Phi, psi and omega in degrees: 000119176257149188254131181297155185297335182281341181243130176261144181285143175279349181268157179300146188299141174087008184252135184268159178295334174297323182291330177300316183305321182284351182288322193278120187294333179286332177274324183302135178259189179297336182284337180272357182281116177288123174061010175269164180277149175298153182290151179229181185286329180280305187269344176070290177199192180292343181292338177141193182282157178270172176297318179286331175294324178297318182294317177299320182293319180284328180293319184290308183296319177299316182296328178290316180295322179294323180289326175300310185291319184293320183290321181278306195257337182093358174199173184290127178219244190282321180289318175302314183291313180296313183288319183294316178290319177301316183291324179294318185291315183303314184282334175293328174282334187252356185282157174305151169295328177291343183249018183293324179294324181299318179294324184296316187272356181291310188307316180294325181296305179301315178304319179290325179294311181297315182289327172301312178297323179294313180293327175279325182278326183228088182296145180260350186283326178066020182288342184089337182276151175244033181287165182298321178302317179287331170298315185297312178302316176301309182297320182289319180296318174302315180297309180300310185299324188258009181300325176298334175287318177294316181300312183300311178301317180299311185292326178292317181294320184294315181294319178290320177296323178296314176297316178293319182291322176297317181293322182288327175291323177295317181295323178290323182293322181291324174293325179283326179292322179293319178294324179290330182286331182237064182292340183270355182254138181227123178055030177084000176252136173290145180279145177250000000 
């Protein structure tokens, strides 16, 4: 592409228009990211975890805590509580701003999966029968007895998500104001 002699290009010499396209983070794909890993289903991009990624992290860490507690104490106790709450806080801090709603509804779902699995695989009634009624009682008792862990994790995730959501909303407003204040400029270059 040649530039007429009366117009000079705003880009540095030797730089193609295609290269400018990859400077924009919203247009750039994983190929244009210098030194970064390609996006995946879990990490999404360098911005943080996806909603599915957060659920997987909490499920794995909570499951490890549940396995430790079941092996030592015979039911869910301290390791599960610490790892579950810690994982929920960690993913709330690292999730995409666009997936904050997903991370808020994730703790009850993952908690239910872990406690249902724990109640089914390691019954707490110890009556020896394996009937459906006893399994339901074991699962319900696990859910009820460990509700404070879920409540603590949910409240912490909700507070972090509200704080991060408000910050993201303010940042979006500032970007809109900046773009409205300078309508003739695009990516820091005046239009000709």
